[in-house]
PDB file with one MODEL, atoms N, CA, C and O in Angstrom:
MODEL        1
ATOM      1  N   MET A   1       4.951  -6.979  -7.563  1.00  0.00           N
ATOM      2  CA  MET A   1       4.478  -5.910  -8.434  1.00  0.00           C
ATOM      3  C   MET A   1       4.937  -4.580  -7.836  1.00  0.00           C
ATOM      4  O   MET A   1       4.923  -4.407  -6.617  1.00  0.00           O
ATOM      5  N   ASN A   2       5.343  -3.645  -8.690  1.00  0.00           N
ATOM      6  CA  ASN A   2       5.754  -2.339  -8.188  1.00  0.00           C
ATOM      7  C   ASN A   2       4.860  -1.243  -8.778  1.00  0.00           C
ATOM      8  O   ASN A   2       3.966  -1.527  -9.575  1.00  0.00           O
ATOM      9  N   LEU A   3       5.105  -0.002  -8.385  1.00  0.00           N
ATOM     10  CA  LEU A   3       4.227   1.090  -8.808  1.00  0.00           C
ATOM     11  C   LEU A   3       4.231   1.329 -10.311  1.00  0.00           C
ATOM     12  O   LEU A   3       3.262   1.872 -10.840  1.00  0.00           O
ATOM     13  N   THR A   4       5.283   0.945 -11.008  1.00  0.00           N
ATOM     14  CA  THR A   4       5.302   1.145 -12.460  1.00  0.00           C
ATOM     15  C   THR A   4       4.276   0.259 -13.161  1.00  0.00           C
ATOM     16  O   THR A   4       3.919   0.512 -14.312  1.00  0.00           O
ATOM     17  N   GLN A   5       3.803  -0.772 -12.475  1.00  0.00           N
ATOM     18  CA  GLN A   5       2.821  -1.702 -13.042  1.00  0.00           C
ATOM     19  C   GLN A   5       1.399  -1.426 -12.551  1.00  0.00           C
ATOM     20  O   GLN A   5       0.469  -2.156 -12.895  1.00  0.00           O
ATOM     21  N   ALA A   6       1.234  -0.387 -11.756  1.00  0.00           N
ATOM     22  CA  ALA A   6      -0.071  -0.083 -11.168  1.00  0.00           C
ATOM     23  C   ALA A   6      -1.027   0.503 -12.203  1.00  0.00           C
ATOM     24  O   ALA A   6      -0.612   1.150 -13.165  1.00  0.00           O
ATOM     25  N   VAL A   7      -2.309   0.260 -11.981  1.00  0.00           N
ATOM     26  CA  VAL A   7      -3.364   0.858 -12.793  1.00  0.00           C
ATOM     27  C   VAL A   7      -3.603   2.267 -12.257  1.00  0.00           C
ATOM     28  O   VAL A   7      -3.787   2.459 -11.055  1.00  0.00           O
ATOM     29  N   ILE A   8      -3.599   3.241 -13.147  1.00  0.00           N
ATOM     30  CA  ILE A   8      -3.787   4.631 -12.739  1.00  0.00           C
ATOM     31  C   ILE A   8      -5.164   4.802 -12.114  1.00  0.00           C
ATOM     32  O   ILE A   8      -6.174   4.379 -12.676  1.00  0.00           O
ATOM     33  N   GLY A   9      -5.187   5.434 -10.935  1.00  0.00           N
ATOM     34  CA  GLY A   9      -6.434   5.698 -10.231  1.00  0.00           C
ATOM     35  C   GLY A   9      -6.845   4.626  -9.242  1.00  0.00           C
ATOM     36  O   GLY A   9      -7.775   4.841  -8.465  1.00  0.00           O
ATOM     37  N   GLN A  10      -6.193   3.494  -9.244  1.00  0.00           N
ATOM     38  CA  GLN A  10      -6.531   2.409  -8.317  1.00  0.00           C
ATOM     39  C   GLN A  10      -5.651   2.495  -7.076  1.00  0.00           C
ATOM     40  O   GLN A  10      -4.447   2.732  -7.172  1.00  0.00           O
ATOM     41  N   GLU A  11      -6.263   2.299  -5.912  1.00  0.00           N
ATOM     42  CA  GLU A  11      -5.518   2.348  -4.650  1.00  0.00           C
ATOM     43  C   GLU A  11      -4.895   0.984  -4.346  1.00  0.00           C
ATOM     44  O   GLU A  11      -5.528  -0.058  -4.517  1.00  0.00           O
ATOM     45  N   TYR A  12      -3.657   1.015  -3.898  1.00  0.00           N
ATOM     46  CA  TYR A  12      -2.918  -0.190  -3.518  1.00  0.00           C
ATOM     47  C   TYR A  12      -2.336   0.010  -2.131  1.00  0.00           C
ATOM     48  O   TYR A  12      -2.209   1.141  -1.662  1.00  0.00           O
ATOM     49  N   LEU A  13      -1.982  -1.084  -1.478  1.00  0.00           N
ATOM     50  CA  LEU A  13      -1.260  -1.010  -0.214  1.00  0.00           C
ATOM     51  C   LEU A  13       0.214  -1.265  -0.486  1.00  0.00           C
ATOM     52  O   LEU A  13       0.571  -2.167  -1.246  1.00  0.00           O
ATOM     53  N   VAL A  14       1.059  -0.468   0.137  1.00  0.00           N
ATOM     54  CA  VAL A  14       2.501  -0.671   0.007  1.00  0.00           C
ATOM     55  C   VAL A  14       2.858  -1.946   0.762  1.00  0.00           C
ATOM     56  O   VAL A  14       2.561  -2.070   1.951  1.00  0.00           O
ATOM     57  N   LYS A  15       3.493  -2.889   0.077  1.00  0.00           N
ATOM     58  CA  LYS A  15       3.919  -4.137   0.719  1.00  0.00           C
ATOM     59  C   LYS A  15       5.323  -4.014   1.277  1.00  0.00           C
ATOM     60  O   LYS A  15       5.622  -4.524   2.357  1.00  0.00           O
ATOM     61  N   ASP A  16       6.188  -3.330   0.527  1.00  0.00           N
ATOM     62  CA  ASP A  16       7.588  -3.214   0.944  1.00  0.00           C
ATOM     63  C   ASP A  16       8.268  -2.141   0.112  1.00  0.00           C
ATOM     64  O   ASP A  16       7.777  -1.751  -0.947  1.00  0.00           O
ATOM     65  N   ILE A  17       9.396  -1.673   0.604  1.00  0.00           N
ATOM     66  CA  ILE A  17      10.260  -0.771  -0.145  1.00  0.00           C
ATOM     67  C   ILE A  17      11.519  -1.562  -0.474  1.00  0.00           C
ATOM     68  O   ILE A  17      12.256  -1.971   0.423  1.00  0.00           O
ATOM     69  N   SER A  18      11.758  -1.773  -1.751  1.00  0.00           N
ATOM     70  CA  SER A  18      12.856  -2.625  -2.193  1.00  0.00           C
ATOM     71  C   SER A  18      14.101  -1.797  -2.514  1.00  0.00           C
ATOM     72  O   SER A  18      14.429  -1.571  -3.679  1.00  0.00           O
ATOM     73  N   THR A  19      14.778  -1.356  -1.472  1.00  0.00           N
ATOM     74  CA  THR A  19      16.025  -0.619  -1.643  1.00  0.00           C
ATOM     75  C   THR A  19      16.882  -0.791  -0.398  1.00  0.00           C
ATOM     76  O   THR A  19      16.372  -0.939   0.713  1.00  0.00           O
ATOM     77  N   GLU A  20      18.173  -0.770  -0.601  1.00  0.00           N
ATOM     78  CA  GLU A  20      19.093  -0.834   0.531  1.00  0.00           C
ATOM     79  C   GLU A  20      19.627   0.549   0.877  1.00  0.00           C
ATOM     80  O   GLU A  20      20.456   0.694   1.775  1.00  0.00           O
ATOM     81  N   ASP A  21      19.151   1.564   0.165  1.00  0.00           N
ATOM     82  CA  ASP A  21      19.560   2.947   0.400  1.00  0.00           C
ATOM     83  C   ASP A  21      18.779   3.495   1.594  1.00  0.00           C
ATOM     84  O   ASP A  21      17.586   3.777   1.484  1.00  0.00           O
ATOM     85  N   GLU A  22      19.444   3.641   2.717  1.00  0.00           N
ATOM     86  CA  GLU A  22      18.784   4.089   3.945  1.00  0.00           C
ATOM     87  C   GLU A  22      18.217   5.500   3.799  1.00  0.00           C
ATOM     88  O   GLU A  22      17.164   5.806   4.358  1.00  0.00           O
ATOM     89  N   GLU A  23      18.903   6.353   3.057  1.00  0.00           N
ATOM     90  CA  GLU A  23      18.425   7.714   2.833  1.00  0.00           C
ATOM     91  C   GLU A  23      17.099   7.707   2.077  1.00  0.00           C
ATOM     92  O   GLU A  23      16.191   8.477   2.390  1.00  0.00           O
ATOM     93  N   LEU A  24      16.998   6.839   1.092  1.00  0.00           N
ATOM     94  CA  LEU A  24      15.766   6.711   0.316  1.00  0.00           C
ATOM     95  C   LEU A  24      14.634   6.185   1.193  1.00  0.00           C
ATOM     96  O   LEU A  24      13.507   6.672   1.108  1.00  0.00           O
ATOM     97  N   ASN A  25      14.924   5.202   2.028  1.00  0.00           N
ATOM     98  CA  ASN A  25      13.913   4.682   2.959  1.00  0.00           C
ATOM     99  C   ASN A  25      13.406   5.777   3.884  1.00  0.00           C
ATOM    100  O   ASN A  25      12.202   5.885   4.117  1.00  0.00           O
ATOM    101  N   GLU A  26      14.311   6.587   4.411  1.00  0.00           N
ATOM    102  CA  GLU A  26      13.914   7.675   5.309  1.00  0.00           C
ATOM    103  C   GLU A  26      13.078   8.714   4.575  1.00  0.00           C
ATOM    104  O   GLU A  26      12.101   9.228   5.119  1.00  0.00           O
ATOM    105  N   PHE A  27      13.464   9.022   3.332  1.00  0.00           N
ATOM    106  CA  PHE A  27      12.711   9.988   2.533  1.00  0.00           C
ATOM    107  C   PHE A  27      11.278   9.506   2.315  1.00  0.00           C
ATOM    108  O   PHE A  27      10.328  10.261   2.516  1.00  0.00           O
ATOM    109  N   LEU A  28      11.128   8.256   1.905  1.00  0.00           N
ATOM    110  CA  LEU A  28       9.790   7.704   1.677  1.00  0.00           C
ATOM    111  C   LEU A  28       8.977   7.663   2.965  1.00  0.00           C
ATOM    112  O   LEU A  28       7.770   7.903   2.950  1.00  0.00           O
ATOM    113  N   PHE A  29       9.640   7.357   4.081  1.00  0.00           N
ATOM    114  CA  PHE A  29       8.954   7.331   5.369  1.00  0.00           C
ATOM    115  C   PHE A  29       8.413   8.714   5.717  1.00  0.00           C
ATOM    116  O   PHE A  29       7.303   8.831   6.236  1.00  0.00           O
ATOM    117  N   THR A  30       9.194   9.771   5.433  1.00  0.00           N
ATOM    118  CA  THR A  30       8.726  11.128   5.735  1.00  0.00           C
ATOM    119  C   THR A  30       7.524  11.515   4.878  1.00  0.00           C
ATOM    120  O   THR A  30       6.715  12.350   5.282  1.00  0.00           O
ATOM    121  N   LEU A  31       7.406  10.906   3.691  1.00  0.00           N
ATOM    122  CA  LEU A  31       6.240  11.154   2.840  1.00  0.00           C
ATOM    123  C   LEU A  31       5.018  10.366   3.310  1.00  0.00           C
ATOM    124  O   LEU A  31       3.895  10.646   2.891  1.00  0.00           O
ATOM    125  N   GLY A  32       5.241   9.382   4.180  1.00  0.00           N
ATOM    126  CA  GLY A  32       4.157   8.515   4.624  1.00  0.00           C
ATOM    127  C   GLY A  32       4.036   7.272   3.773  1.00  0.00           C
ATOM    128  O   GLY A  32       3.028   6.568   3.832  1.00  0.00           O
ATOM    129  N   CYS A  33       5.053   6.998   2.982  1.00  0.00           N
ATOM    130  CA  CYS A  33       5.050   5.842   2.083  1.00  0.00           C
ATOM    131  C   CYS A  33       5.870   4.721   2.704  1.00  0.00           C
ATOM    132  O   CYS A  33       7.089   4.662   2.541  1.00  0.00           O
ATOM    133  N   TYR A  34       5.183   3.833   3.418  1.00  0.00           N
ATOM    134  CA  TYR A  34       5.833   2.694   4.050  1.00  0.00           C
ATOM    135  C   TYR A  34       4.845   1.537   4.093  1.00  0.00           C
ATOM    136  O   TYR A  34       3.665   1.706   3.789  1.00  0.00           O
ATOM    137  N   SER A  35       5.327   0.382   4.465  1.00  0.00           N
ATOM    138  CA  SER A  35       4.547  -0.846   4.436  1.00  0.00           C
ATOM    139  C   SER A  35       3.200  -0.689   5.140  1.00  0.00           C
ATOM    140  O   SER A  35       3.126  -0.208   6.270  1.00  0.00           O
ATOM    141  N   GLY A  36       2.132  -1.107   4.443  1.00  0.00           N
ATOM    142  CA  GLY A  36       0.789  -1.063   5.006  1.00  0.00           C
ATOM    143  C   GLY A  36       0.000   0.191   4.670  1.00  0.00           C
ATOM    144  O   GLY A  36      -1.201   0.247   4.933  1.00  0.00           O
ATOM    145  N   GLU A  37       0.644   1.196   4.096  1.00  0.00           N
ATOM    146  CA  GLU A  37      -0.037   2.452   3.780  1.00  0.00           C
ATOM    147  C   GLU A  37      -0.613   2.422   2.365  1.00  0.00           C
ATOM    148  O   GLU A  37      -0.008   1.844   1.463  1.00  0.00           O
ATOM    149  N   PRO A  38      -1.774   3.038   2.166  1.00  0.00           N
ATOM    150  CA  PRO A  38      -2.349   3.095   0.819  1.00  0.00           C
ATOM    151  C   PRO A  38      -1.607   4.095  -0.070  1.00  0.00           C
ATOM    152  O   PRO A  38      -1.152   5.140   0.395  1.00  0.00           O
ATOM    153  N   VAL A  39      -1.493   3.760  -1.345  1.00  0.00           N
ATOM    154  CA  VAL A  39      -0.856   4.633  -2.333  1.00  0.00           C
ATOM    155  C   VAL A  39      -1.630   4.503  -3.645  1.00  0.00           C
ATOM    156  O   VAL A  39      -2.078   3.415  -4.005  1.00  0.00           O
ATOM    157  N   THR A  40      -1.780   5.612  -4.346  1.00  0.00           N
ATOM    158  CA  THR A  40      -2.480   5.629  -5.626  1.00  0.00           C
ATOM    159  C   THR A  40      -1.610   6.324  -6.662  1.00  0.00           C
ATOM    160  O   THR A  40      -1.066   7.397  -6.397  1.00  0.00           O
ATOM    161  N   VAL A  41      -1.474   5.722  -7.839  1.00  0.00           N
ATOM    162  CA  VAL A  41      -0.798   6.396  -8.946  1.00  0.00           C
ATOM    163  C   VAL A  41      -1.846   7.281  -9.618  1.00  0.00           C
ATOM    164  O   VAL A  41      -2.832   6.786 -10.164  1.00  0.00           O
ATOM    165  N   VAL A  42      -1.624   8.593  -9.571  1.00  0.00           N
ATOM    166  CA  VAL A  42      -2.577   9.550 -10.128  1.00  0.00           C
ATOM    167  C   VAL A  42      -2.373   9.701 -11.631  1.00  0.00           C
ATOM    168  O   VAL A  42      -3.339   9.754 -12.392  1.00  0.00           O
ATOM    169  N   SER A  43      -1.115   9.770 -12.053  1.00  0.00           N
ATOM    170  CA  SER A  43      -0.823   9.873 -13.481  1.00  0.00           C
ATOM    171  C   SER A  43       0.605   9.434 -13.763  1.00  0.00           C
ATOM    172  O   SER A  43       1.458   9.404 -12.876  1.00  0.00           O
ATOM    173  N   GLN A  44       0.837   9.097 -15.017  1.00  0.00           N
ATOM    174  CA  GLN A  44       2.172   8.712 -15.453  1.00  0.00           C
ATOM    175  C   GLN A  44       2.705   9.822 -16.348  1.00  0.00           C
ATOM    176  O   GLN A  44       2.037  10.258 -17.286  1.00  0.00           O
ATOM    177  N   LEU A  45       3.911  10.269 -16.047  1.00  0.00           N
ATOM    178  CA  LEU A  45       4.557  11.312 -16.827  1.00  0.00           C
ATOM    179  C   LEU A  45       5.638  10.695 -17.698  1.00  0.00           C
ATOM    180  O   LEU A  45       5.890   9.492 -17.626  1.00  0.00           O
ATOM    181  N   HIS A  46       6.267  11.504 -18.509  1.00  0.00           N
ATOM    182  CA  HIS A  46       7.317  11.006 -19.406  1.00  0.00           C
ATOM    183  C   HIS A  46       8.448  10.338 -18.628  1.00  0.00           C
ATOM    184  O   HIS A  46       8.904   9.262 -19.015  1.00  0.00           O
ATOM    185  N   GLN A  47       8.901  10.944 -17.556  1.00  0.00           N
ATOM    186  CA  GLN A  47      10.034  10.422 -16.790  1.00  0.00           C
ATOM    187  C   GLN A  47       9.661   9.962 -15.387  1.00  0.00           C
ATOM    188  O   GLN A  47      10.551   9.644 -14.597  1.00  0.00           O
ATOM    189  N   GLY A  48       8.375   9.915 -15.051  1.00  0.00           N
ATOM    190  CA  GLY A  48       8.024   9.523 -13.696  1.00  0.00           C
ATOM    191  C   GLY A  48       6.531   9.361 -13.487  1.00  0.00           C
ATOM    192  O   GLY A  48       5.766   9.140 -14.425  1.00  0.00           O
ATOM    193  N   TYR A  49       6.144   9.479 -12.225  1.00  0.00           N
ATOM    194  CA  TYR A  49       4.767   9.227 -11.819  1.00  0.00           C
ATOM    195  C   TYR A  49       4.336  10.247 -10.776  1.00  0.00           C
ATOM    196  O   TYR A  49       5.151  10.718  -9.983  1.00  0.00           O
ATOM    197  N   VAL A  50       3.056  10.586 -10.781  1.00  0.00           N
ATOM    198  CA  VAL A  50       2.466  11.379  -9.713  1.00  0.00           C
ATOM    199  C   VAL A  50       1.702  10.395  -8.844  1.00  0.00           C
ATOM    200  O   VAL A  50       0.817   9.684  -9.321  1.00  0.00           O
ATOM    201  N   ILE A  51       2.056  10.362  -7.554  1.00  0.00           N
ATOM    202  CA  ILE A  51       1.391   9.438  -6.638  1.00  0.00           C
ATOM    203  C   ILE A  51       0.717  10.214  -5.522  1.00  0.00           C
ATOM    204  O   ILE A  51       1.119  11.329  -5.189  1.00  0.00           O
ATOM    205  N   CYS A  52      -0.304   9.615  -4.956  1.00  0.00           N
ATOM    206  CA  CYS A  52      -1.015  10.184  -3.819  1.00  0.00           C
ATOM    207  C   CYS A  52      -0.755   9.279  -2.618  1.00  0.00           C
ATOM    208  O   CYS A  52      -1.084   8.093  -2.633  1.00  0.00           O
ATOM    209  N   VAL A  53      -0.161   9.859  -1.583  1.00  0.00           N
ATOM    210  CA  VAL A  53       0.118   9.148  -0.339  1.00  0.00           C
ATOM    211  C   VAL A  53      -0.418  10.009   0.791  1.00  0.00           C
ATOM    212  O   VAL A  53      -0.066  11.183   0.913  1.00  0.00           O
ATOM    213  N   LYS A  54      -1.270   9.417   1.614  1.00  0.00           N
ATOM    214  CA  LYS A  54      -1.936  10.154   2.690  1.00  0.00           C
ATOM    215  C   LYS A  54      -2.639  11.365   2.083  1.00  0.00           C
ATOM    216  O   LYS A  54      -3.495  11.193   1.215  1.00  0.00           O
ATOM    217  N   ASP A  55      -2.307  12.585   2.512  1.00  0.00           N
ATOM    218  CA  ASP A  55      -2.985  13.781   2.007  1.00  0.00           C
ATOM    219  C   ASP A  55      -2.163  14.541   0.977  1.00  0.00           C
ATOM    220  O   ASP A  55      -2.510  15.667   0.623  1.00  0.00           O
ATOM    221  N   GLY A  56      -1.077  13.943   0.491  1.00  0.00           N
ATOM    222  CA  GLY A  56      -0.205  14.663  -0.430  1.00  0.00           C
ATOM    223  C   GLY A  56      -0.056  13.985  -1.776  1.00  0.00           C
ATOM    224  O   GLY A  56      -0.260  12.779  -1.917  1.00  0.00           O
ATOM    225  N   ARG A  57       0.304  14.791  -2.760  1.00  0.00           N
ATOM    226  CA  ARG A  57       0.633  14.280  -4.096  1.00  0.00           C
ATOM    227  C   ARG A  57       2.101  14.564  -4.348  1.00  0.00           C
ATOM    228  O   ARG A  57       2.596  15.655  -4.065  1.00  0.00           O
ATOM    229  N   TYR A  58       2.791  13.566  -4.885  1.00  0.00           N
ATOM    230  CA  TYR A  58       4.229  13.680  -5.086  1.00  0.00           C
ATOM    231  C   TYR A  58       4.601  13.192  -6.475  1.00  0.00           C
ATOM    232  O   TYR A  58       4.010  12.248  -7.001  1.00  0.00           O
ATOM    233  N   ASN A  59       5.590  13.852  -7.056  1.00  0.00           N
ATOM    234  CA  ASN A  59       6.135  13.437  -8.340  1.00  0.00           C
ATOM    235  C   ASN A  59       7.395  12.629  -8.057  1.00  0.00           C
ATOM    236  O   ASN A  59       8.338  13.143  -7.456  1.00  0.00           O
ATOM    237  N   ILE A  60       7.421  11.373  -8.485  1.00  0.00           N
ATOM    238  CA  ILE A  60       8.589  10.522  -8.251  1.00  0.00           C
ATOM    239  C   ILE A  60       9.107   9.995  -9.584  1.00  0.00           C
ATOM    240  O   ILE A  60       8.347   9.860 -10.543  1.00  0.00           O
ATOM    241  N   ASP A  61      10.398   9.701  -9.640  1.00  0.00           N
ATOM    242  CA  ASP A  61      10.962   9.176 -10.886  1.00  0.00           C
ATOM    243  C   ASP A  61      10.720   7.672 -10.991  1.00  0.00           C
ATOM    244  O   ASP A  61      10.263   7.030 -10.044  1.00  0.00           O
ATOM    245  N   LYS A  62      11.034   7.130 -12.157  1.00  0.00           N
ATOM    246  CA  LYS A  62      10.757   5.721 -12.438  1.00  0.00           C
ATOM    247  C   LYS A  62      11.520   4.790 -11.500  1.00  0.00           C
ATOM    248  O   LYS A  62      10.977   3.776 -11.063  1.00  0.00           O
ATOM    249  N   ASN A  63      12.775   5.121 -11.184  1.00  0.00           N
ATOM    250  CA  ASN A  63      13.571   4.274 -10.290  1.00  0.00           C
ATOM    251  C   ASN A  63      12.945   4.174  -8.907  1.00  0.00           C
ATOM    252  O   ASN A  63      12.925   3.100  -8.305  1.00  0.00           O
ATOM    253  N   LEU A  64      12.441   5.281  -8.409  1.00  0.00           N
ATOM    254  CA  LEU A  64      11.788   5.276  -7.101  1.00  0.00           C
ATOM    255  C   LEU A  64      10.480   4.488  -7.163  1.00  0.00           C
ATOM    256  O   LEU A  64      10.158   3.747  -6.234  1.00  0.00           O
ATOM    257  N   ALA A  65       9.733   4.642  -8.242  1.00  0.00           N
ATOM    258  CA  ALA A  65       8.477   3.894  -8.402  1.00  0.00           C
ATOM    259  C   ALA A  65       8.735   2.391  -8.453  1.00  0.00           C
ATOM    260  O   ALA A  65       7.925   1.605  -7.960  1.00  0.00           O
ATOM    261  N   GLN A  66       9.852   1.990  -9.045  1.00  0.00           N
ATOM    262  CA  GLN A  66      10.188   0.568  -9.114  1.00  0.00           C
ATOM    263  C   GLN A  66      10.553   0.008  -7.744  1.00  0.00           C
ATOM    264  O   GLN A  66      10.417  -1.194  -7.517  1.00  0.00           O
ATOM    265  N   ALA A  67      11.008   0.848  -6.839  1.00  0.00           N
ATOM    266  CA  ALA A  67      11.402   0.396  -5.506  1.00  0.00           C
ATOM    267  C   ALA A  67      10.209   0.210  -4.572  1.00  0.00           C
ATOM    268  O   ALA A  67      10.332  -0.446  -3.538  1.00  0.00           O
ATOM    269  N   ILE A  68       9.056   0.779  -4.927  1.00  0.00           N
ATOM    270  CA  ILE A  68       7.868   0.685  -4.074  1.00  0.00           C
ATOM    271  C   ILE A  68       7.041  -0.517  -4.525  1.00  0.00           C
ATOM    272  O   ILE A  68       6.423  -0.495  -5.589  1.00  0.00           O
ATOM    273  N   LEU A  69       7.040  -1.559  -3.707  1.00  0.00           N
ATOM    274  CA  LEU A  69       6.309  -2.788  -4.031  1.00  0.00           C
ATOM    275  C   LEU A  69       4.891  -2.715  -3.496  1.00  0.00           C
ATOM    276  O   LEU A  69       4.657  -2.290  -2.365  1.00  0.00           O
ATOM    277  N   ILE A  70       3.939  -3.141  -4.338  1.00  0.00           N
ATOM    278  CA  ILE A  70       2.523  -3.093  -3.948  1.00  0.00           C
ATOM    279  C   ILE A  70       1.903  -4.472  -4.082  1.00  0.00           C
ATOM    280  O   ILE A  70       0.717  -4.646  -3.803  1.00  0.00           O
TER     281      ILE A  70
ENDMDL
END
């Protein structure tokens, strides 16, 4: 299951990041989004999602949300 299938407002644990793009992995790591960390989808937008990771809220596109497995 990935973030595009998450229930809005429910907290999930990140199981894995499904991408071979090392730059993307590093970017997500700097946000605090890596295996074992809690993540919540706050809202769904037309082209993406607002997620809460640690103490921050971030707007991510659909492709990035699909790469985050929960």
